[in-house]
MIROTOR-762711 format. One line per field, with one value per residue (C-alpha): residue number from 1; x, y, z. Coordinates in steps of 0.2 Angstrom, whole numbers, plus 2048, in hexadecimal, padded with zeros to 3 digits. Example, Ala and Ser with C-alpha at 12.3 -4.5 7.8 and 13.67 -1.06 7.14 Angstrom:
<pts>
seq: (1 / 2)
u: (83E / 844)
v: (7EA / 7FB)
w: (827 / 824)
</pts>
This chain:
<pts>
seq: (1 / 2 / 3 / 4 / 5 / 6 / 7 / 8 / 9 / 10 / 11 / 12 / 13 / 14 / 15 / 16 / 17 / 18 / 19 / 20 / 21 / 22 / 23 / 24 / 25 / 26 / 27 / 28 / 29 / 30 / 31 / 32 / 33 / 34 / 35 / 36 / 37 / 38 / 39 / 40 / 41 / 42 / 43 / 44 / 45 / 46 / 47 / 48 / 49 / 50 / 51 / 52 / 53 / 54 / 55 / 56 / 57 / 58 / 59 / 60 / 61 / 62 / 63 / 64 / 65 / 66 / 67 / 68 / 69 / 70 / 71 / 72 / 73 / 74 / 75 / 76 / 77 / 78 / 79 / 80 / 81 / 82 / 83 / 84 / 85 / 86 / 87 / 88 / 89 / 90 / 91 / 92 / 93 / 94 / 95 / 96 / 97 / 98 / 99 / 100 / 101 / 102 / 103 / 104 / 105 / 106 / 107 / 108 / 109 / 110 / 111 / 112 / 113 / 114 / 115 / 116 / 117 / 118 / 119 / 120 / 121 / 122 / 123 / 124 / 125 / 126 / 127 / 128 / 129 / 130 / 131 / 132 / 133 / 134 / 135 / 136 / 137 / 138 / 139 / 140 / 141 / 142 / 143 / 144 / 145 / 146 / 147 / 148 / 149 / 150 / 151 / 152 / 153 / 154 / 155 / 156 / 157 / 158 / 159 / 160 / 161 / 162 / 163 / 164 / 165 / 166 / 167 / 168 / 169 / 170 / 171 / 172 / 173 / 174 / 175 / 176 / 177 / 178 / 179 / 180 / 181 / 182 / 183 / 184 / 185 / 186 / 187 / 188 / 189 / 190 / 191 / 192 / 193 / 194 / 195 / 196 / 197 / 198 / 199 / 200 / 201 / 202 / 203 / 204 / 205 / 206 / 207 / 208 / 209 / 210 / 211 / 212 / 213 / 214 / 215 / 216 / 217 / 218 / 219 / 220 / 221 / 222 / 223 / 224 / 225 / 226 / 227 / 228 / 229 / 230 / 231 / 232 / 233 / 234 / 235 / 236 / 237 / 238 / 239 / 240 / 241 / 242 / 243 / 244 / 245 / 246 / 247 / 248 / 249 / 250 / 251 / 252 / 253 / 254 / 255 / 256 / 257 / 258 / 259 / 260 / 261 / 262 / 263 / 264 / 265 / 266 / 267 / 268 / 269 / 270 / 271 / 272 / 273 / 274 / 275 / 276 / 277 / 278 / 279 / 280 / 281 / 282 / 283 / 284 / 285 / 286 / 287 / 288 / 289 / 290 / 291 / 292 / 293 / 294 / 295 / 296 / 297 / 298 / 299 / 300 / 301 / 302 / 303 / 304 / 305 / 306 / 307 / 308 / 309 / 310 / 311 / 312 / 313 / 314 / 315 / 316 / 317 / 318 / 319 / 320 / 321 / 322 / 323 / 324 / 325 / 326 / 327 / 328 / 329 / 330 / 331 / 332 / 333 / 334 / 335 / 336 / 337 / 338 / 339 / 340 / 341 / 342 / 343 / 344 / 345 / 346 / 347 / 348 / 349 / 350 / 351 / 352 / 353 / 354 / 355 / 356 / 357 / 358 / 359 / 360 / 361 / 362 / 363 / 364 / 365 / 366 / 367 / 368 / 369 / 370 / 371 / 372 / 373 / 374 / 375 / 376 / 377 / 378 / 379 / 380 / 381 / 382 / 383 / 384 / 385 / 386 / 387 / 388 / 389 / 390 / 391 / 392 / 393 / 394 / 395 / 396 / 397 / 398 / 399 / 400 / 401 / 402 / 403 / 404 / 405 / 406 / 407 / 408 / 409 / 410 / 411 / 412 / 413 / 414 / 415 / 416 / 417 / 418 / 419 / 420 / 421 / 422 / 423 / 424 / 425 / 426 / 427 / 428 / 429 / 430 / 431 / 432 / 433 / 434 / 435 / 436 / 437 / 438 / 439 / 440 / 441 / 442 / 443 / 444 / 445 / 446 / 447 / 448 / 449 / 450)
u: (801 / 806 / 805 / 800 / 7F1 / 7E3 / 7E2 / 7E0 / 7D5 / 7C6 / 7C6 / 7CB / 7DE / 7D5 / 7CC / 7DB / 7E6 / 7F6 / 805 / 810 / 807 / 813 / 80A / 814 / 81F / 810 / 808 / 81C / 819 / 80B / 80D / 81D / 817 / 807 / 80F / 81C / 80D / 803 / 810 / 812 / 7FF / 7FC / 80D / 803 / 7F3 / 7FB / 802 / 7F2 / 7EA / 7FA / 807 / 800 / 7F2 / 7FD / 80B / 7FF / 7F3 / 7EE / 7EF / 7E3 / 7D5 / 7D9 / 7C9 / 7C8 / 7DD / 7D9 / 7CB / 7D5 / 7E3 / 7D4 / 7CF / 7E2 / 7E3 / 7D0 / 7D7 / 7E2 / 7D1 / 7CC / 7DB / 7D6 / 7C9 / 7D2 / 7E1 / 7D7 / 7D1 / 7E1 / 7E9 / 7DD / 7E0 / 7EF / 7F0 / 7E3 / 7EB / 7FD / 800 / 800 / 812 / 813 / 806 / 810 / 820 / 817 / 80E / 81C / 826 / 81A / 816 / 827 / 82A / 81B / 81D / 830 / 82B / 81E / 82C / 836 / 828 / 825 / 81C / 80E / 818 / 827 / 81D / 80D / 7FE / 80A / 80C / 7FB / 7F9 / 80A / 805 / 7F4 / 7FE / 808 / 7F8 / 7F0 / 7FF / 7FE / 7ED / 7F1 / 7FB / 7F2 / 7E4 / 7EE / 7F5 / 7EA / 7E0 / 7F1 / 7F7 / 7E9 / 7E5 / 7F4 / 7F5 / 7E3 / 7E9 / 7FA / 7EF / 7E9 / 7D8 / 7D0 / 7DB / 7D8 / 7D3 / 7DF / 7EE / 7E5 / 7E4 / 7F6 / 7F4 / 7EA / 7F6 / 803 / 7F9 / 7F6 / 80B / 80E / 802 / 80C / 81A / 813 / 80C / 81E / 82A / 81F / 81C / 830 / 82D / 81C / 824 / 830 / 830 / 821 / 82E / 839 / 82A / 823 / 833 / 83A / 835 / 828 / 830 / 83B / 82D / 82A / 83E / 83B / 832 / 83E / 847 / 837 / 835 / 844 / 842 / 831 / 838 / 847 / 837 / 82B / 836 / 83A / 826 / 821 / 80F / 802 / 7FB / 7E9 / 7F2 / 7FE / 7EF / 7E4 / 7F3 / 7F6 / 7E8 / 7E2 / 7D4 / 7DD / 7CD / 7D3 / 7C7 / 7C7 / 7BB / 7B1 / 7AF / 7AD / 79F / 795 / 796 / 79A / 791 / 787 / 797 / 7A0 / 791 / 793 / 7A4 / 7A2 / 795 / 79F / 7AF / 7A6 / 7AD / 7BC / 7B2 / 7B6 / 7CB / 7CE / 7C2 / 7CC / 7DF / 7DB / 7CE / 7CD / 7DF / 7DE / 7CB / 7D3 / 7E4 / 7DD / 7CE / 7CD / 7E0 / 7E4 / 7F8 / 7FF / 80A / 7FA / 7F0 / 800 / 801 / 7F0 / 7ED / 7FE / 7F8 / 7E8 / 7F1 / 7FD / 7EE / 7E8 / 7F6 / 7F0 / 7DF / 7DE / 7E3 / 7D8 / 7CA / 7D2 / 7D2 / 7C2 / 7B9 / 7C2 / 7B9 / 7A7 / 7A7 / 7AB / 79C / 79A / 7A6 / 7A8 / 796 / 79C / 7A9 / 7A0 / 792 / 79C / 7A7 / 795 / 791 / 7A2 / 7A6 / 79A / 7A5 / 7B4 / 7B0 / 7A9 / 7B8 / 7C3 / 7B6 / 7B8 / 7CA / 7CA / 7D9 / 7D8 / 7C7 / 7D0 / 7DB / 7CE / 7C4 / 7CF / 7D7 / 7C5 / 7C0 / 7CD / 7D9 / 7CC / 7BC / 7C2 / 7CC / 7BD / 7B7 / 7C9 / 7D2 / 7C3 / 7BE / 7CF / 7C6 / 7B4 / 7B7 / 7C3 / 7BB / 7AE / 7B5 / 7C0 / 7D1 / 7CD / 7C6 / 7CA / 7D7 / 7CC / 7BC / 7C3 / 7D1 / 7C0 / 7B3 / 7C0 / 7C6 / 7B4 / 7B0 / 7BD / 7BD / 7AF / 7B9 / 7CA / 7BF / 7B6 / 7C2 / 7BE / 7AA / 7AE / 7B5 / 7A7 / 79D / 7A3 / 796 / 79F / 79C / 7A1 / 794 / 79B / 7A0 / 78D / 78E / 79E / 798 / 789 / 78F / 79E / 78F / 785 / 792 / 796 / 784 / 783 / 794 / 78C / 77C / 787 / 790 / 781 / 77A / 78B / 78E / 799 / 7A6 / 7B3 / 7AD / 7B2 / 7BF / 7C9 / 7C5 / 7B1 / 7B5 / 7AB / 79F / 78C / 784 / 795 / 791 / 79C / 7A8 / 7A3)
v: (800 / 812 / 821 / 828 / 818 / 824 / 832 / 844 / 847 / 84A / 85D / 86A / 873 / 882 / 87E / 877 / 885 / 88A / 887 / 876 / 867 / 858 / 84B / 83C / 845 / 849 / 837 / 830 / 83B / 838 / 826 / 825 / 835 / 829 / 819 / 822 / 82A / 81D / 810 / 81A / 81B / 807 / 7FF / 807 / 7FE / 7F1 / 7F3 / 7F5 / 7E4 / 7D9 / 7E4 / 7F4 / 7EA / 7DE / 7EE / 7FF / 7F9 / 7F1 / 7DB / 7D8 / 7D8 / 7D5 / 7D6 / 7EA / 7EC / 7EA / 7F7 / 803 / 7FE / 801 / 80F / 818 / 814 / 81B / 82D / 834 / 833 / 840 / 84C / 849 / 854 / 862 / 85E / 85F / 872 / 876 / 871 / 873 / 885 / 886 / 87A / 882 / 896 / 893 / 885 / 870 / 86D / 876 / 86A / 85C / 85C / 860 / 850 / 847 / 84E / 84D / 83C / 837 / 840 / 839 / 825 / 828 / 82E / 81E / 812 / 81A / 81B / 810 / 802 / 802 / 7F6 / 803 / 813 / 80F / 81A / 826 / 81B / 819 / 82D / 82F / 823 / 82C / 83E / 835 / 82F / 83E / 846 / 839 / 83D / 84D / 848 / 83D / 84B / 856 / 84A / 83E / 850 / 859 / 848 / 84A / 85C / 85C / 84B / 852 / 862 / 85E / 84D / 850 / 851 / 83E / 835 / 83F / 82F / 827 / 830 / 834 / 825 / 823 / 82B / 81E / 810 / 817 / 814 / 801 / 801 / 809 / 7FB / 7EF / 7F5 / 7F5 / 7E5 / 7DC / 7E3 / 7DD / 7CB / 7C4 / 7D1 / 7C6 / 7B9 / 7BA / 7B1 / 7BE / 7C0 / 7CB / 7D2 / 7DC / 7DE / 7E9 / 7E1 / 7EA / 7F9 / 7F7 / 7FE / 80D / 810 / 80E / 81B / 827 / 820 / 820 / 831 / 833 / 82D / 838 / 846 / 844 / 841 / 851 / 85D / 862 / 85F / 870 / 878 / 875 / 880 / 880 / 889 / 894 / 89B / 89F / 8A6 / 8B0 / 8B7 / 8BA / 8AD / 8A3 / 8A5 / 8AE / 8A2 / 892 / 88C / 895 / 897 / 882 / 882 / 891 / 889 / 879 / 871 / 864 / 85D / 85C / 850 / 847 / 843 / 83F / 833 / 82D / 82B / 81D / 80F / 811 / 807 / 7F6 / 7FB / 7FD / 7EE / 7E3 / 7E7 / 7EE / 7E4 / 7D3 / 7D2 / 7D3 / 7C6 / 7BA / 7BA / 7BD / 7B3 / 7A9 / 7A4 / 7A4 / 7AA / 7BA / 7B5 / 7AD / 7BD / 7C8 / 7C0 / 7C2 / 7D6 / 7D6 / 7CC / 7D6 / 7E8 / 7E0 / 7DA / 7ED / 7F5 / 7F0 / 7F0 / 804 / 80A / 800 / 803 / 816 / 814 / 80E / 81A / 827 / 820 / 81C / 828 / 82A / 824 / 815 / 80E / 813 / 80B / 7FB / 7FD / 800 / 7F2 / 7E6 / 7E8 / 7E9 / 7D8 / 7D0 / 7D5 / 7C7 / 7B6 / 7C0 / 7BD / 7AE / 7A6 / 7AC / 7A7 / 796 / 798 / 791 / 799 / 793 / 7A0 / 7AE / 7AF / 7B3 / 7B9 / 7C9 / 7CB / 7CA / 7D6 / 7E1 / 7E0 / 7E0 / 7E7 / 7F5 / 7FC / 803 / 80C / 811 / 816 / 81F / 82B / 839 / 83C / 83C / 846 / 853 / 857 / 85C / 86C / 87A / 87F / 88D / 87F / 86A / 867 / 871 / 864 / 856 / 856 / 85B / 851 / 83F / 844 / 844 / 834 / 82A / 82C / 821 / 815 / 818 / 814 / 806 / 7F8 / 7FF / 7FF / 7EB / 7E6 / 7EC / 7E5 / 7D5 / 7C6 / 7B4 / 7A7 / 7A3 / 7AE / 7BC / 7C5 / 7C9 / 7D9 / 7DF / 7D7 / 7E3 / 7F3 / 7F3 / 7F0 / 7FE / 808 / 805 / 805 / 818 / 81C / 814 / 821 / 82E / 82D / 829 / 83A / 843 / 84B / 842 / 848 / 83F / 84C / 85B / 869 / 86D / 87F / 87B / 86E / 875 / 87F / 876 / 87E / 878 / 86B / 860 / 85F / 852)
w: (7FF / 7FA / 800 / 7EC / 7EE / 7EA / 7DC / 7DD / 7D1 / 7DA / 7E2 / 7DA / 7DF / 7DF / 7EF / 7F8 / 804 / 7FB / 804 / 803 / 807 / 80E / 814 / 812 / 81D / 827 / 82A / 82D / 83C / 843 / 842 / 84B / 85A / 85C / 85D / 869 / 871 / 872 / 877 / 888 / 889 / 888 / 88E / 89F / 89B / 899 / 8AB / 8B2 / 8AD / 8B2 / 8BE / 8C7 / 8D1 / 8DA / 8DF / 8DC / 8E7 / 8FA / 8F4 / 901 / 8F4 / 8E2 / 8D8 / 8E3 / 8DF / 8CD / 8CB / 8D2 / 8C7 / 8B8 / 8C1 / 8C0 / 8AD / 8A9 / 8B4 / 8A4 / 89C / 8AB / 8A5 / 892 / 890 / 89B / 890 / 87E / 885 / 887 / 87B / 86D / 86F / 86E / 85C / 855 / 859 / 85A / 84F / 84C / 850 / 861 / 86A / 85E / 868 / 879 / 87A / 874 / 881 / 88F / 88C / 88D / 89B / 8A7 / 8A0 / 8A7 / 8B8 / 8BA / 8B8 / 8C6 / 8D5 / 8E5 / 8E6 / 8F3 / 8FD / 8FD / 8FF / 903 / 8FD / 8F6 / 8EA / 8E0 / 8E1 / 8DA / 8C9 / 8CC / 8C7 / 8B9 / 8B2 / 8B3 / 8A7 / 89A / 898 / 895 / 886 / 87F / 87E / 873 / 869 / 85E / 858 / 853 / 84A / 841 / 83E / 83B / 82B / 827 / 822 / 817 / 810 / 7FD / 7FC / 7F7 / 803 / 813 / 81D / 816 / 81B / 82C / 830 / 832 / 845 / 849 / 840 / 84B / 85A / 855 / 852 / 866 / 86E / 860 / 868 / 87A / 87A / 874 / 87F / 88C / 888 / 88C / 89B / 8A3 / 8A0 / 8AC / 8BE / 8C9 / 8D4 / 8C7 / 8BF / 8CE / 8D5 / 8C6 / 8B6 / 8B4 / 8B2 / 8A1 / 896 / 89F / 89E / 88B / 888 / 887 / 879 / 871 / 873 / 86E / 85B / 859 / 85D / 852 / 846 / 84A / 84D / 838 / 834 / 82F / 834 / 826 / 818 / 81F / 832 / 82A / 81C / 82A / 833 / 825 / 825 / 837 / 836 / 844 / 855 / 862 / 86F / 863 / 871 / 870 / 85E / 85E / 869 / 862 / 851 / 851 / 862 / 85B / 852 / 863 / 86A / 85C / 85D / 86F / 86F / 85F / 867 / 874 / 866 / 870 / 87E / 872 / 874 / 883 / 887 / 87D / 882 / 894 / 89B / 890 / 897 / 8A7 / 8A5 / 89B / 8A7 / 8B9 / 8B7 / 8AA / 8AC / 89B / 89A / 898 / 888 / 880 / 882 / 880 / 870 / 869 / 86D / 862 / 853 / 852 / 854 / 845 / 83B / 840 / 836 / 826 / 828 / 82E / 81E / 816 / 81D / 81A / 808 / 807 / 80F / 802 / 7F5 / 800 / 80C / 821 / 828 / 821 / 822 / 835 / 83A / 832 / 83E / 84E / 84A / 847 / 857 / 85F / 859 / 85B / 86C / 870 / 869 / 86E / 882 / 881 / 879 / 888 / 893 / 88E / 88B / 87B / 873 / 860 / 860 / 86D / 85F / 851 / 859 / 862 / 84E / 845 / 853 / 858 / 847 / 83B / 83D / 84B / 840 / 835 / 841 / 849 / 838 / 834 / 841 / 83F / 82C / 832 / 843 / 83D / 82D / 836 / 839 / 832 / 836 / 844 / 84F / 847 / 854 / 863 / 85D / 859 / 86B / 877 / 86F / 86C / 880 / 886 / 87D / 880 / 891 / 893 / 88A / 896 / 8A4 / 89A / 8A1 / 8B6 / 8B1 / 8A8 / 8BA / 8C5 / 8B7 / 8B4 / 8BF / 8C5 / 8BA / 8A9 / 8A2 / 8AE / 89E / 897 / 8A0 / 897 / 888 / 888 / 890 / 880 / 873 / 87C / 878 / 866 / 861 / 867 / 85E / 84E / 84F / 853 / 843 / 83C / 83C / 837 / 827 / 81A / 815 / 80C / 7F8 / 801 / 800 / 80C / 80F / 80F / 81E / 829 / 81F / 821 / 80F / 807 / 7F8 / 7F5 / 7E6 / 7DB)
</pts>
């Protein structure tokens, strides 16, 4: 698959902002930056499922410790809406590049700090408090990363390949999850004593290296022509959030509900990992391998779905992905509850690697094209981060919903299905934008260009 996969004949050049676009460089920078950011973000999720309940919380009640550990995973989603407001303002007023540099450095710092923290046995209640503070900093960073990278890539992309190019941000996210899981596979095979004493810290210390790579790639990326043109014409909004909620409040609500599809991701990557290992007693390397294979498949599926969305539209592809996940979560959780390893691999790859990728790879274009340049980063950041908040707490909610016995997973499946159906309905209410030129995005009365 190449960057030139689609033709560029759909739109008239006059509709595009003047200036030099670097779509390949923007896509590469977004891919690597997202991989770095979400390596850091996802190693926390894996550790929260496998290690943190045993080292940062009292061992007297394992189920309560698991719920508390999942809650620390979710607290990052509390600061994400706040970070979205602040970083959205910076990105829409001062440029996308400044946001992307800041988020990368903040994520690397906070992740390294987690690796240095004392455990509950060493510091008592102070240990989980410090863990929560570091996780909150991760949340602020993640709030601006995807929206900034998506805005940057969307505004550099050729007009009829916007979904394809913006999908590289999400492919990078999957690569970060793969890298995080691959790092944990050999570590999870360590003895329990070594893992809990020092082994778990290694992935967090490695974040310094991956952040350095991401910073090196992003430092030379130019600002987007759309933003430069807006700034030169003094058309940037002084208070983007005011403009956003005055003119685009319905689109922000639409994104909030559509972003609930992220529940599928956190249930798959965090809750089912804990459920399989701690409740069904499937070994850790097996379940981590399922995560790696599913995300390897997603690396190819995401740009493929995005290419389809550039041809038939954003909405049908997103809706297919959301509704497909609403159905497939049932047999996947059933297979885990029965300990059926073969079916776990088949259904896990189908659910997360293929079907979820349809919604996951399309949302950067679907959401970003709802807004004009003045408020694009703010609109995407605020809408997604509020919606992602439920996704962040989905493992905590699911741990509380989980019943006893072989069918204890049923309430979790029902919860996941409900959120995916809501996301599909919200996307169905959106305007189709795949044929609308860049200058006309966000203009409700603008006709598409044939």
